[in-house]
C-alpha positions, 0 to 999 in steps of 0.5 A: 769310253765316249760317255765317260770322257764327256762325263769326266770332262776330260781334255778336249782337242784344244787343251789336251797335252801329253801326260809324259810331261806331268809324269816327270814332274810328279813332285810338283804340287800343281801336277799332284792337284790335277792328278788327284782331281782326275783320280776323283773323276775316274773313281766316281765314273767307275763307281757309277758304272759298277752300280749301273752294271750291278758288278763289283769289277768292271773292265774298261776296254780302250781301243788304241791306234799307234801312229808309226811316224817314219822317214820313208824307211821300209816297214820293219826298218828304223823308225818304221817299226814292224807290226810285231814290235808295235803289238809287243808294246800293247802286251807290255802296256796291258801287263803294266795296267793290270799289275802283271809286269815282271819289273815292278821292283824297278818302279820308283818308290813314289809310284809303288803304292799305286801298283795294282790292277787298273781294270783296263784293257787296251785293244788295237782298233780294227776300224778307222774313224770312218768305219773302214777296216784297217790293213794293220789293226791298231796301226797307221803309218805316217811319213813325217819327212824328218829323221828327228823331231823336237817335241814342239815341232812334233806336237805342232806338225805331226799330231794334228794330222795324225791324231784320231778322236781322243774320245774314241781312241787312245792315240800313241806315237 
């Protein structure tokens, strides 16, 4: 993932933003232009990797870390969700990116032509950035000391202290 991220010149720590906001402005021409540019970079990288491996299909495996932000609740209570609940979402994520989810009929019409196999597999990280084995694979727990957050406060106060290197891991909160 690191080599491809560098080659594609994807967002750095200083200028990266959450994709949620762009996904909800899909009809915005500026968003469409950024997404089209990114898609070109992705397709070029995938073609290069297929050619280098001599294969027609190359699956990317992306390690993920789920940062469970809570307010001191016991594990499995409130925002401090259980590992099982977190892992169930990894299954859902993989099904969605492989085009295997059962609810594709509910996809907004504008996105339906994009349904397919993205050739991605999300795997829970087994080690932290320092090489230490995780007690709960793919999970960190962070007591944020607040029952709720605005997106700005969350981005300013939680993400900087919980985020792992985005060139090595996909971070989920």
